[in-house]
Legacy VTK file of the C-alpha trace (Angstrom):
# vtk DataFile Version 3.0
C-alpha trace
ASCII
DATASET POLYDATA
POINTS 248 float
63.764 -23.744 -89.821
63.023 -20.309 -91.823
59.038 -19.755 -92.777
59.322 -16.125 -93.355
58.828 -16.992 -97.103
55.065 -17.394 -96.405
54.837 -13.576 -95.899
57.505 -12.620 -98.286
56.643 -10.336 -100.908
58.409 -13.029 -103.220
55.664 -15.819 -103.290
56.886 -19.095 -104.983
53.669 -20.789 -104.479
52.677 -20.336 -108.340
55.930 -22.239 -109.288
55.083 -24.803 -106.254
51.932 -25.129 -108.118
53.391 -25.958 -111.495
55.287 -28.318 -110.181
53.045 -30.364 -108.350
50.661 -30.494 -111.698
53.764 -31.449 -113.437
54.161 -34.696 -110.794
50.184 -35.314 -111.150
50.790 -35.098 -114.968
53.504 -38.079 -114.652
51.939 -40.233 -111.846
48.020 -39.371 -111.985
46.279 -39.567 -108.569
45.140 -42.939 -108.554
42.220 -43.243 -106.981
40.900 -40.113 -107.793
41.646 -40.884 -111.629
39.735 -43.960 -111.437
36.694 -42.410 -109.851
36.623 -39.710 -112.229
37.134 -42.510 -114.840
33.873 -44.091 -113.713
32.234 -41.306 -113.390
32.872 -39.848 -116.822
31.530 -42.862 -118.482
28.813 -42.914 -116.464
28.134 -39.416 -117.903
28.620 -40.192 -121.398
26.468 -43.685 -120.805
23.586 -41.353 -119.525
23.548 -42.536 -115.940
21.864 -39.986 -113.952
23.639 -41.024 -110.655
27.175 -41.137 -111.811
26.741 -37.743 -113.658
25.281 -35.960 -110.949
28.278 -37.369 -108.868
30.775 -36.169 -111.481
28.730 -32.828 -111.283
29.015 -32.544 -107.480
32.944 -32.767 -108.048
33.431 -30.349 -110.808
31.105 -27.823 -108.648
33.306 -28.754 -105.375
36.309 -27.475 -107.837
34.309 -24.486 -108.490
33.436 -23.667 -104.964
37.152 -24.000 -103.686
38.282 -22.044 -106.203
36.304 -19.039 -106.141
36.151 -19.259 -102.127
40.537 -19.120 -102.792
40.039 -15.872 -104.987
37.736 -14.480 -102.372
40.026 -14.923 -99.461
43.290 -14.399 -101.341
42.590 -10.811 -102.360
43.381 -8.697 -98.972
46.426 -10.830 -97.670
47.765 -10.611 -101.480
47.565 -6.668 -101.574
48.630 -6.456 -98.277
51.672 -8.371 -98.951
52.715 -6.885 -101.914
51.356 -3.343 -101.903
51.465 -2.856 -105.905
51.219 -5.536 -108.498
53.256 -5.797 -111.600
51.938 -3.577 -114.297
52.857 -3.948 -117.931
52.037 -1.466 -120.447
49.725 -4.343 -122.134
48.630 -5.616 -118.692
44.854 -3.860 -120.195
45.388 -6.447 -123.347
46.330 -9.627 -121.196
43.350 -8.966 -118.704
40.913 -8.797 -121.141
42.424 -11.942 -122.805
42.459 -14.221 -119.603
38.559 -13.033 -119.180
37.414 -14.474 -122.602
39.760 -17.507 -121.375
38.534 -17.931 -117.925
34.996 -17.317 -118.685
34.906 -19.958 -121.568
36.531 -22.536 -119.071
33.626 -21.607 -116.577
30.788 -21.707 -119.316
32.177 -25.002 -120.212
32.145 -26.848 -116.180
28.827 -25.140 -115.890
27.329 -26.821 -118.839
28.572 -30.380 -117.579
27.102 -29.385 -114.016
23.711 -27.737 -115.881
23.249 -31.288 -118.123
24.279 -33.619 -115.168
21.302 -32.111 -113.355
19.019 -31.616 -116.076
16.158 -33.691 -114.469
16.029 -31.023 -111.482
13.782 -28.664 -112.119
14.994 -25.164 -112.188
18.346 -26.018 -110.679
20.081 -26.677 -114.094
19.636 -22.988 -115.062
20.470 -21.859 -112.004
23.860 -23.359 -111.561
24.570 -22.753 -115.388
24.288 -18.867 -114.617
26.036 -18.800 -110.853
28.877 -21.274 -112.322
29.588 -19.258 -115.352
30.021 -15.852 -113.929
30.786 -16.229 -110.121
34.267 -17.448 -110.380
35.691 -14.909 -113.104
34.142 -12.216 -111.440
35.468 -12.940 -108.070
39.125 -14.022 -109.681
38.886 -10.493 -111.664
38.416 -8.925 -108.508
41.826 -10.217 -106.998
43.585 -7.778 -109.175
41.958 -4.543 -107.317
43.039 -3.921 -103.874
40.447 -3.498 -101.550
39.020 0.174 -100.514
39.525 0.083 -97.192
42.397 -2.488 -96.614
43.791 -0.970 -93.740
40.716 -1.130 -91.692
40.122 -4.783 -92.527
41.238 -6.930 -89.437
44.710 -8.292 -89.394
43.529 -12.050 -89.265
41.769 -10.977 -92.833
45.084 -10.166 -94.004
47.388 -12.530 -92.666
49.781 -14.751 -94.273
47.762 -17.833 -92.784
44.948 -16.349 -94.725
46.628 -16.533 -97.864
47.786 -19.929 -97.194
44.407 -21.300 -96.874
43.227 -19.465 -99.699
46.184 -20.821 -102.148
45.631 -24.334 -100.886
41.889 -24.366 -102.185
43.271 -22.649 -104.922
45.687 -25.070 -105.546
43.555 -28.063 -105.148
41.085 -26.982 -107.312
43.271 -26.424 -110.084
45.159 -29.997 -109.655
41.629 -31.303 -110.014
40.762 -29.547 -112.996
44.464 -30.907 -114.233
43.750 -34.414 -114.095
40.375 -33.892 -115.447
42.185 -32.511 -118.511
44.455 -35.749 -118.812
41.690 -37.713 -118.326
39.358 -36.670 -120.938
41.140 -33.861 -123.274
44.719 -34.856 -123.786
44.142 -37.923 -125.356
42.624 -36.168 -128.478
45.999 -34.861 -129.501
47.731 -38.131 -129.081
46.127 -39.867 -132.148
48.445 -41.699 -134.915
47.617 -42.385 -138.320
49.634 -43.865 -140.910
51.572 -41.818 -142.823
51.741 -39.137 -139.942
54.753 -37.036 -140.131
57.413 -34.795 -137.927
55.618 -32.049 -139.039
52.049 -33.000 -137.995
53.029 -34.162 -134.755
54.652 -30.631 -134.017
51.588 -29.217 -135.255
49.524 -31.175 -132.607
52.000 -30.518 -129.906
51.404 -26.794 -130.809
47.562 -27.431 -130.433
48.030 -29.257 -127.518
50.068 -26.441 -125.885
47.525 -23.998 -126.819
44.516 -26.365 -125.357
46.774 -26.737 -122.165
47.075 -22.759 -121.725
43.301 -22.897 -121.766
42.875 -25.398 -118.824
45.728 -24.702 -116.918
47.033 -21.130 -117.450
43.553 -19.273 -116.988
43.015 -20.740 -113.453
46.286 -20.281 -112.599
46.088 -16.610 -113.201
45.650 -15.707 -109.582
49.450 -16.595 -109.455
50.304 -15.282 -112.465
49.516 -11.600 -111.613
52.550 -11.553 -109.268
55.101 -14.014 -110.675
54.438 -13.570 -114.356
58.013 -11.049 -114.811
60.119 -14.036 -113.214
62.143 -16.155 -115.874
61.375 -19.173 -113.243
57.930 -19.020 -113.794
57.850 -19.566 -117.578
59.994 -22.272 -117.267
58.175 -24.057 -114.368
55.073 -23.347 -116.715
56.769 -25.146 -119.765
57.575 -27.852 -117.352
53.963 -28.447 -116.813
53.617 -29.303 -120.441
56.529 -31.588 -120.934
54.857 -34.844 -120.151
51.949 -34.122 -122.528
54.315 -32.799 -125.557
57.028 -35.687 -124.889
54.392 -38.220 -125.287
53.355 -36.410 -128.727
56.345 -35.839 -129.813
58.225 -38.739 -129.157
55.383 -41.711 -129.543
LINES 1 249
248 0 1 2 3 4 5 6 7 8 9 10 11 12 13 14 15 16 17 18 19 20 21 22 23 24 25 26 27 28 29 30 31 32 33 34 35 36 37 38 39 40 41 42 43 44 45 46 47 48 49 50 51 52 53 54 55 56 57 58 59 60 61 62 63 64 65 66 67 68 69 70 71 72 73 74 75 76 77 78 79 80 81 82 83 84 85 86 87 88 89 90 91 92 93 94 95 96 97 98 99 100 101 102 103 104 105 106 107 108 109 110 111 112 113 114 115 116 117 118 119 120 121 122 123 124 125 126 127 128 129 130 131 132 133 134 135 136 137 138 139 140 141 142 143 144 145 146 147 148 149 150 151 152 153 154 155 156 157 158 159 160 161 162 163 164 165 166 167 168 169 170 171 172 173 174 175 176 177 178 179 180 181 182 183 184 185 186 187 188 189 190 191 192 193 194 195 196 197 198 199 200 201 202 203 204 205 206 207 208 209 210 211 212 213 214 215 216 217 218 219 220 221 222 223 224 225 226 227 228 229 230 231 232 233 234 235 236 237 238 239 240 241 242 243 244 245 246 247
């Protein structure tokens, strides 16, 4: 079996992530989904134990995603040498920072609210979880200044694989949370609902899904945004939700 794709400049892990998210949307991860449902109900009912357990899971996603971004930077630039750079990259980068920072603040707010009773922790968690993930992910775009001087293990394909596994785990966790707590907002029906209403709801859902999924997928999108297959698999990730909205 040929494993050369692991260190090839053409990396398909972004599309693999899209397919995994598509499967997760169709068949939610049973035990994990039930756990999140219970903890989410406890959070809204002001159950401190459930709320703090939920906050720890969200914090684990933050840590995994941020660690993945830190580990991915060197091997990514060692493999690719130069990332694709369209003329509109600056505008997209600023737009992504706004989306990613907003998502980080939302997750940090849940963590801070869950640990509100722990003196000093809530504010510290809010600040760190809001800023650090976006900062370290943004750094991935820029190659390390002394890339050649880094030890070979630090820029190896195995290190990038570990980084990608951490990122994929965090993004799938986030996607399950989206499906549990946010997606249902776009599935409401009412008497006299028209096809136009459903199309409008589908458009709103696509925008919200981009906020929750496309912004953390940035770590793969920076190298595969110029491939048609990327946009096809990105569309596939939204298909289950859009289908439920339009065909119900």
